[in-house]
N, C-alpha and C positions, 0 to 999 in steps of 0.2 A: 894482656895475658902473651908470655910466649913460649911457643911450644917448639919442641924439634919431633922430626920425623926420620925414622929409618924404616927403609925396606929391607927386610931380612928372610931369607931363606929359611925354611921350614921343611920339614919331611911331609907335609902336607902339602902346602902352597907356599907362595909369599905372600908374608905379613907386612902391615904396615903398623910399625908401632910408635905410638905419641907418647912422649913425656916432656915432663914439665923442667923449670929449672931446678926442684930440687928433687929429679932423677924418681920422680912418681910416675907411673903409667896412667896415663888419661883416655887412651884409646887401643883397642887392637882390632884392626880390621885385615879380612883377608885380601891381598893384594890386588884386585880387580876392583874395589870398592870406593875407588878414590870421590868421586862426586858426594856418593851415600857417607865418606868420612868428613869430608869437609862441611856437607850440610850441619853433620850432628855437632862437629865442634863450634859452629857457628850458634846452634839452638842452645847449644849447654853454657859457653863462654862469652857469647857477644862477638867484640870485635877483640881478635887474635892475630899472631903472628905466627906461621908456621912456615919453618926453615929446616932444611934438609940439618941432619946433626945425628952423632952418634949415641946409641940408646946404654947406658950403661950397665956394667956385667951386673948389678946385682938384680936385673930384670932379665936379664938374655940368659945368666946361666941356669935360673930356676927352668926356665922354659926348654932349655937343651937339655935337661935333666928329665923333665917331664915327657919332651918326644922320644928320651932315651928309656922310658919305661921307670922312671921315679915319677909316679902321677902327685903325691902331694908335695913336692917341690915348689908348684905354684902358689901354696896358700901363703907363700912368705913373702911375696911380692907385693909390694906397698900401690895401691891403686887410690883415686881418686876422680868422681865423676861429677858432672852435673846434674841434672835432672830434677823430677819433682820429689817431694818427700817418700811420697808413695813409691816411685819407681826406686829411688836407692833402699827402703825398705825390702822390697823384691831381690834387688840385687844383691843384697847383703845376706838374705834367705837362700840365695843362690850358691853363694860362696860357702856356706855350711853344707851343702848336698855332698857327700862325700864320695871321692870319687870311686868308679867301679859301680855306681849306683843309679838309678833314674828315679823322678817322680813325676807328678802331674801338676800342672796348673790348680788342680782345686787342693790338690795337697798343701801348695804352698800357701794359697787364700787361706787354709785352716790353719798354718800354722802362724799365718800372721792376725790371726784374730779376726778375718776379715772374709768367713764362709759365703758363697754365694756370689764370689768376686773373680771368678775364676778366667773370667774375658778380659778383667783389667789385669788381671797376672800377667793373662797372653800378652797383651799388649806393651806391659812394661818388659817382659821377658826380649820381646820381637825388638824395644828402645835399647837393650843393652849394647854400652859401646864398646866395652871390654871383653870381645870374644874370648873361647879358653879360658882365661885366668876366673873370669867370672862366668861359671860353667852353664850358661844356658842351653846348651847341647844336651845337658844333662834330663833337659824336662821334654816328658812324651804326651801325648794324647792318655786321657782318661780308660781307653781301651789299650793302652799300651803302645799304639802305634807312633810311627815318627810323625810329626808336624812339624812346620815351618821352620825355617831356619835362617837366617838372614846371610849366612854364610854358604850357604846351598845346601839341599840335604845331601847329597853325596860327602861334603866334608863333615854333617854331624854324623853320618855312617861312620866315617873313620875315625872319628872322635872317640864314639862310643865303642867301635871295635878296637881301637888301640888300647882303650881302658880297659875293654875285656880280657885282652891277652896278658894286662900286668896287675889285673886285678882278681882276687878268688870269687871276689862277690859275683860277676857276672860271668865269670868262665862258663861256657855252653850256652848261655840266654840270647846273646848276639846273633846266632844262625837265623834269626827271624827276622833281625830289622831290615 
């Protein structure tokens, strides 16, 4: 599989955008996670070739719009991932979390008809290869506190605050995060 990598400057940090030949987003990692990115690509796709290349505007323009406050713009970005069927179910569920809201691992497990599997949901959430677009940052602990985030808790806080500024759903609630 041939994949392209573009290092892209965003308001939050440098991001690594990985796309395939069909201009589908395969991975989005924060810029300082090169080793983790390569490990996950190998895990999901086995043998792959990663070259520097430009990401299509169909991916970058919605990301730019998201960072400018149009939170729903990223919903149209085409994504594809490897991963187990359970992980893919969790990642699809993550994409259904509306911008400006949060949910818990237990609520996702329940949505998937897998009550009691919140730890498995947490593991799948943590293995998400497409940060921001598959919005794992919108998942919080059962008591509402921020839990781990592969991109770092500071970035999770930033993303939630950004969404709170641009969504009436979370307006005012983000101060405690």
